[in-house]
N, C-alpha and C positions, 0 to 999 in steps of 0.2 A: 504494500500500500504506500503510494507516494504521499509524502507529507511536505507541506510548505508552511513555514511559520514566519509571518511578517512581524517586524518591530520597528520602532523609531518614530512613530507618529506622535502627534501632540498638538499643543496650542502654540502658535508663534505669531508675532506681529508682522504686518505687511512689510515686505522688504527683507525679511529674515530668511533663514535657511533651515532645512532639516535633511537628514539622511535616513532613508528607509533601508532596511535590510530584509532579505528573504532567505532564510535558512532552508535548504532543500535536503531531503533525506537520502537523495541519490546524487551521483555525479551529474552535474548539469549538462555534460556533453551527451548524456543519454537522450536528451530532448532536442527536437528540431530548433526550438526557440524558447527563450525565457522572456517574460514581459511583465510590465506593470500596467494595470488598468485602474480606473477610478470611477466612482459613481457618486455624484452629488445628489442631494435630496430632490426628488421629483424628476430626475433625469436618467437617461439610459447610461449603462456602463460604457465607458469609452476607453480605447487603447491610448496609453500615454507614451510608452516606449517599449521597444523590443531589441533583443540581441540574439542573433541566430547562432547556430553551432559554429559556423565559420566567421563569427564576429561581425556580421553585417548588422548595423544599428539603424533603427528608424525612430523618429519622434513624431508625435502629433504637432501640427504647426504651432499651436498655442504655447508649447513649452520649449521650442527650439531656442538654443542659446541660454536657457536658464536651467534646464534639467540635464543630468548626465546619468546614463545607465552603464553599469559595469559589473564585473563578476570576479570573484576570487575562486579559482578552480580548486585550490587546495582545501578551501573551507566550504565548498559546495554552497556558496552564498552569492546572491545577486543583490546589487545595491541600486538605489535611485537617489542621487544627490540633487536636491531641489534648492535653487537659489532664487533670490528676488521674488519671493512668494507674494501672491496677491489673493484677495478674497475669492477670486474665481477659481483658485486652486483648492478651495475647501471641498473635501470629499472623503469618502472611504477609499483607501488605496488597496488594491488586491494584487498579489503576485500570481503569475500564471506560468505553467509549464505545458508546452504542446509537444506531444510525443510523435514518433515516426508514423503512427497510425491515426494522427489527428485527434487523439484523446486529449482533453483539457483537464489539467489539475489546478486547483485553486487553493490559496490560503484563506484564512478566516477574515482577513482585512484588518487594516489599521487606520484609525481616524486621523485626518489632518485638518486642523482648523486654523484659518488665517484670519486674524482680527485686523480690521482696517482702522 
């Protein structure tokens, strides 16, 4: 059973930074891609950033230049560094792992709240 555990969320003022971590129970290279999604109240879950097995990285337009996705292979951990946060970044952030057979695995989510 694949397990993903997020941490690092919290309350931060606008303009501040947070780093989210996603600890994965298996080697992240087992998955086609690792990603971060977020869901704000009343909105659909949206993709924020992904990193593929061969390290191709994508970001949603609204976070480009502010967020950075990375991974530590030895620690089976994926990170999301978030800088210059705004109130629009307030959401529950979820870690995702997509397998070779397109199965999706999700963490429980971590709340990020940005006060303006």
